[in-house]
C-alpha positions in Angstrom: -11.7 0.3 16.6 -11.6 2.4 13.8 -14.9 2.9 12.1 -14.4 0.0 8.8 -16.3 -0.4 5.5 -19.2 -2.8 6.2 -20.5 -2.4 2.8 -18.7 -1.5 -0.7 -19.9 1.2 -2.6 -19.2 1.2 -6.6 -17.0 3.5 -6.4 -14.5 4.6 -3.6 -13.3 8.2 -3.6 -9.4 7.6 -2.6 -7.4 10.5 -1.3 -3.7 10.8 0.3 -3.6 11.2 3.8 -0.6 13.4 4.2 1.8 12.3 7.0 4.8 14.8 6.9 7.3 12.0 8.9 6.0 9.0 7.0 6.1 10.4 3.5 9.6 11.4 4.6 10.7 8.1 5.8 8.1 5.5 5.2 8.1 2.9 2.1 6.7 3.2 -1.2 3.8 -0.1 -1.5 6.2 -1.5 -4.0 9.3 -1.4 -2.1 11.3 -4.2 -1.3 10.9 -3.3 2.5 7.0 -3.8 1.9 7.0 -6.9 0.3 10.0 -8.4 2.9 8.5 -7.4 6.1 4.8 -5.7 5.8 3.6 -8.8 3.5 3.5 -11.0 6.7 2.0 -8.3 8.9 -1.0 -7.5 5.9 -1.1 -10.8 3.8 -0.7 -10.4 0.3 -4.1 -9.1 -1.1 -3.7 -5.9 1.4 -0.4 -5.5 -0.2 -1.3 -6.1 -3.8 -4.4 -3.5 -2.8 -1.7 -1.1 -1.3 0.6 -1.2 -4.6 -2.5 -0.6 -6.6 -3.4 2.7 -4.6 0.0 4.2 -4.9 0.0 3.5 -8.8 -3.3 5.5 -8.8 -1.6 8.4 -7.0 1.1 8.4 -9.5 -1.4 9.4 -12.0 -3.5 11.4 -9.6 -1.7 12.9 -6.8 -4.6 14.6 -5.6 -6.8 11.7 -5.3 -9.1 9.1 -8.0 -12.1 7.8 -7.9 -11.4 3.6 -7.6 -14.2 1.3 -9.3 -13.9 -1.3 -6.3 -15.9 -4.1 -9.1 -13.3 -3.9 -11.3 -10.2 -3.6 -9.1 -11.7 -6.5 -6.4 -11.4 -8.6 -9.7 -8.2 -7.4 -11.4 -6.9 -8.6 -7.6 -8.2 -12.1 -8.0 -10.9 -11.5 -5.5 -13.9 -11.7 -7.0 -16.8 -8.7 -7.0 -19.0 -9.5 -4.1 -18.9 -6.4 -1.4 -20.3 -7.5 1.1 -18.7 -7.6 4.8 -17.0 -10.2 4.9 -15.8 -10.3 1.2 -11.9 -11.0 0.4 -11.4 -7.3 -0.8 -13.6 -5.6 1.5 -11.4 -7.5 4.3 -8.6 -6.2 2.3 -9.5 -2.4 2.5 -10.3 -2.7 6.2 -7.1 -4.2 7.0 -5.5 -1.1 5.8 -7.6 1.0 8.1 -6.8 -1.7 11.0 -3.2 -1.1 10.6 -3.2 3.1 10.4 -3.0 3.1 6.7 -6.0 4.3 5.9 -8.8 5.9 7.3 -12.6 6.2 6.7 -13.5 9.9 6.1 -16.8 9.1 4.4 -19.4 6.1 3.3 -17.3 6.2 0.0 -14.3 8.3 0.7 -10.6 6.6 2.3 -7.8 9.1 3.0 -4.6 7.0 1.9 -0.8 6.9 3.2 1.3 6.9 0.3 3.8 5.5 2.4 4.3 2.7 4.6 5.8 3.4 8.2 8.8 1.0 9.1 7.1 -1.9 11.0 7.1 -1.6 15.2 8.3 -3.5 17.7 4.8 -5.3 18.1 4.5 -6.3 14.7 8.0 -7.1 14.4 7.6 -9.3 17.8 5.1 -11.5 16.0 7.1 -12.3 13.2 9.3 -15.3 12.7 13.1 -15.3 14.3 14.3 -15.3 10.8 12.4 -12.4 9.9 13.3 -10.9 12.8 17.1 -11.7 12.1 16.8 -10.3 8.8 15.1 -6.9 9.7 17.9 -6.8 12.1 20.7 -6.9 9.6 18.2 -4.6 7.5 18.7 -2.0 10.1 22.1 -2.6 10.4 23.0 -1.9 6.6 20.8 1.1 6.8 23.3 2.8 9.2 25.9 2.5 6.9 23.8 4.2 4.0 23.7 8.3 3.8 20.2 9.5 5.0 20.1 11.5 2.1 20.4 8.1 -0.1 18.1 5.9 2.3 15.2 8.7 1.4 15.7 8.7 -2.4 15.4 4.6 -2.0 12.4 4.8 -0.5 10.8 7.6 -2.8 11.8 5.8 -5.5 12.1 2.0 -5.2 13.3 1.6 -8.7 16.2 3.6 -7.7 17.7 0.9 -5.6 21.5 0.2 -6.2 21.8 -3.1 -8.6 21.8 -6.6 -6.4 19.0 -5.3 -4.3 15.8 -6.4 -4.8 13.4 -3.4 -6.4 9.4 -4.2 -7.5 9.1 -3.3 -11.3 7.2 0.4 -11.9 3.3 -0.1 -12.7 2.5 0.6 -16.2 0.4 2.8 -17.2 -3.0 2.4 -17.1 -5.0 0.9 -20.5 -8.2 0.7 -21.8 -11.4 2.9 -21.5 -12.3 4.1 -17.9 -15.5 6.8 -17.1 -13.8 10.1 -16.5 -12.1 10.2 -13.1 -12.3 6.7 -12.5 -9.3 4.5 -12.5 -8.8 1.7 -14.6 -8.2 -1.0 -12.2 -6.9 -3.6 -15.8 -3.1 -2.3 -15.1 
C-alpha cells in the first residue's frame, strides 16, 4: 500500500513527477483518451482533479501550491477535509493508481501525463469499452509516431472530427502569492 493522505492540509504543494517514458508516450489528462478510457477506472472526480492539476502545470511548470478547500469546492466536492471526504479520496486514488505520490505530509508529486491502460485495467472494463480500446489501438497503428506524440502532448491539436477537450481558461480572481486559484 502506498502512503496516502489521511488529513488534508490547507495548502498542498504540487510538484511534477517526471518520467521520460510516460512524459513522451502518455496522455494529457484533458485528452480524449483519458476521458474515453481512464474515466471508468478513476472516476469523474479524480479525472477532474487531474485536469485541474495539469492546468496548474501549464501556468507553473515547476509546481504550485494548491488551496485544497477552494479546489474541492470548485470541483463540487465540498470542503470537508477528513480521510473519507470525496476530495481526499480523489487525491488518494491518484496515488493508488500510480499517477501521483506523496513526497511529504503536505506535498505531492504528480505525473503530467497518464500512461495507456494496462491489461488488468482493460480486463475490468465492459466488453464495449474493450472493443473501443482495441479499435483505438488499431487506428493508432496507422498514425505516424510523430503525429501520435504531438496529439498526446497537445490534445487541442487533434484532427477535425476527433474529440479534443477545450483548453482551460486562465485563472481569474486574486489568489495568495504562489497559490493556484481553483476557480478557473
